[in-house]
C-alpha positions in Angstrom: 27.1 13.5 2.8 24.2 11.3 1.7 21.7 10.2 4.4 22.1 6.6 5.5 18.9 4.6 5.2 18.2 1.4 7.2 14.5 1.1 6.4 12.3 1.9 3.4 8.5 2.3 3.6 6.6 2.2 0.3 3.1 3.3 -0.7 1.3 0.6 -2.7 -1.1 1.9 -5.4 0.9 4.0 -7.9 4.3 2.9 -6.6 4.5 -0.9 -6.3 1.5 -1.6 -8.6 -0.9 0.0 -11.0 -4.6 -0.1 -9.9 -7.5 -0.2 -12.3 -10.9 0.3 -10.6 -12.8 -0.8 -13.6 -11.1 -4.2 -13.9 -11.8 -4.9 -10.2 -15.4 -3.8 -10.7 -15.8 -6.1 -13.7 -14.4 -9.0 -11.7 -17.0 -8.5 -8.9 -19.8 -8.0 -11.4 -19.0 -11.3 -13.1 -19.0 -13.0 -9.7 -22.4 -11.5 -8.8 -23.9 -11.7 -12.3 -24.8 -8.0 -12.1 -24.2 -4.8 -14.0 -20.9 -3.0 -13.4 -22.8 0.1 -12.3 -24.4 -1.9 -9.5 -20.9 -2.8 -8.1 -19.7 0.8 -8.5 -22.6 2.1 -6.6 -22.3 -0.5 -3.8 -18.5 0.0 -3.4 -17.9 3.7 -4.1 -21.0 5.8 -4.5 -22.3 4.4 -1.2 -19.1 5.4 0.7 -18.6 1.8 1.8 -15.0 1.6 0.5 -14.1 4.9 2.2 -15.5 3.6 5.5 -13.5 0.4 5.2 -10.3 2.2 4.2 -10.6 4.5 7.1 -11.1 1.7 9.6 -14.6 2.8 10.5 -16.0 -0.8 9.9 -14.4 -4.2 10.3 -13.8 -6.7 7.5 -16.8 -8.9 8.3 -19.2 -5.9 8.2 -17.6 -4.6 5.0 -17.9 -7.9 3.1 -21.5 -8.5 4.3 -22.6 -5.0 3.2 -20.8 -5.4 -0.1 -22.4 -8.8 -0.7 -25.8 -7.4 0.2 -25.2 -4.5 -2.2 -24.4 -6.6 -5.2 -26.6 -9.5 -4.5 -24.0 -12.2 -4.0 -21.9 -13.4 -1.0 -18.4 -12.1 -0.9 -15.8 -13.9 1.1 -12.2 -12.8 1.7 -10.7 -14.9 -1.1 -13.3 -13.5 -3.6 -12.5 -10.0 -2.6 -8.7 -10.5 -2.7 -9.1 -12.1 -6.2 -10.9 -9.1 -7.4 -8.3 -6.7 -6.0 -5.5 -8.8 -7.6 -7.4 -8.7 -10.9 -7.3 -4.9 -10.8 -3.7 -4.6 -9.7 -0.6 -5.1 -11.8 2.9 -5.0 -10.2 5.2 -2.5 -11.7 8.1 -4.8 -12.7 10.9 -2.2 -13.1 10.1 -0.8 -9.6 10.3 -4.3 -8.1 13.6 -5.0 -9.8 15.1 -1.9 -8.2 13.7 -2.8 -4.8 15.2 -6.3 -5.0 18.6 -4.7 -5.6 18.5 -2.6 -2.4 21.0 -3.8 0.3 19.5 -7.0 1.9 20.0 -5.6 5.4 17.6 -2.8 4.7 14.2 -3.5 6.2 11.1 -2.8 4.0 7.4 -2.3 4.6 4.3 -0.9 3.0 2.0 1.9 4.3 -1.2 2.3 2.2 -4.5 4.1 2.4 -6.5 0.9 2.0 -8.6 -1.5 4.0 -7.2 -4.3 6.2 -7.7 -7.1 3.6 -4.9 -5.5 1.6 -2.4 -6.9 4.2 -3.2 -10.3 2.6 -3.5 -9.1 -1.0 -0.3 -7.0 -1.3 2.3 -9.7 -0.8 0.5 -11.8 -3.5 0.4 -8.9 -6.0 4.1 -8.1 -5.5 5.3 -11.6 -5.0 9.0 -11.0 -6.0 9.4 -8.7 -3.0 7.0 -10.4 -0.6 9.8 -11.8 1.6 11.2 -8.3 2.0 7.9 -6.9 3.3 6.6 -9.9 5.2 4.8 -8.9 8.4 5.3 -5.2 7.6 2.3 -4.3 5.5 0.3 -1.5 7.2 -3.1 -0.2 6.0 -5.1 2.9 7.0 -8.0 0.6 7.8 -5.9 -1.4 10.2 -4.3 1.7 11.7 -7.6 3.7 11.7 -5.7 6.7 10.5 -4.7 7.8 7.0 -1.8 9.5 5.2 -0.9 12.3 4.9 -1.4 13.0 8.6 2.1 13.1 10.2 0.7 11.1 13.2 0.0 8.2 10.8 3.7 7.9 9.9 4.7 8.3 13.6 2.3 5.6 14.6 3.5 3.3 11.8 7.1 3.7 12.8 6.2 3.0 16.4 4.6 -0.3 15.4 7.5 -1.2 13.2 10.1 -0.2 15.7 11.8 2.1 13.2 13.6 5.4 13.6 12.3 8.2 11.5 15.7 9.7 10.8 16.9 6.4 9.1 13.7 5.7 7.2 12.9 6.6 3.6 9.2 6.8 2.6 8.2 6.6 -1.1 4.8 7.7 -2.5 3.4 8.9 -5.8 1.5 11.7 -4.1 3.5 14.7 -2.9 0.9 15.5 -0.2 1.8 12.2 1.4 5.5 12.9 1.0 5.0 16.2 2.8 3.3 14.4 5.7 6.1 12.0 6.0 8.7 14.8 6.0 6.8 16.6 8.7 7.0 13.4 10.8 10.8 13.4 10.4 11.2 10.8 7.7 13.2 11.2 4.5 10.6 11.1 1.7 10.5 11.1 -2.1 7.9 11.3 -4.8 8.1 8.3 -7.2 5.9 7.3 -10.1 7.9 4.6 -11.9 11.1 2.7 -11.9 13.1 5.5 -13.4 12.0 8.1 -10.8 12.6 5.5 -8.0 16.1 4.9 -9.4 16.9 8.7 -9.2 15.5 8.9 -5.7 17.5 6.0 -4.4 20.7 7.6 -5.6 20.2 10.4 -3.1 20.8 8.0 -0.2 23.2 5.3 1.1 21.6 2.0 2.1 22.5 -0.6 4.7 25.0 -0.7 7.6 28.2 1.4 7.6 31.3 -0.6 6.8 34.9 0.0 7.6 36.3 2.6 10.0 
């Protein structure tokens, strides 16, 4: 008998959207009027992005240090615009998600900074209503996938039961962490692989007797 799923938790980058670092870097470089390498150093080489994604620093500190690093003030909207520029929703994945039973609750669990809670619904607008209020980030949780405790904490916050939750990620190491936490979990890289994964489960409330 196929497991019955009442909740689905999605990874973001690589599952719901393609992410291109270089496009995001170019967007910030254009804003600051500086070289791309300057932005890359300020964000990634310095370790700033990792600090923020891990929840070691808050959003205000992160934006101030990024602005100082590239020589131009960066506010939340500018940052979100750059992340949106570098992110492209995977349409065939979103189509399959929309088709999942409407009673199935959905959310996102991503290893990203807290500002992605605002950016993600805008990037995947067709499914924004399905994930509203249920976008969780490693920066906000101050813990990362694939630690099983990250999944347990996320489910506690959402009020979801592991045994009736499916987690979807493009990295098998994260899938393993979810399974260790008691969730059903599948590796997905595109709409086709998502479709195959979904066929292994039954979604929504049980009907009939």
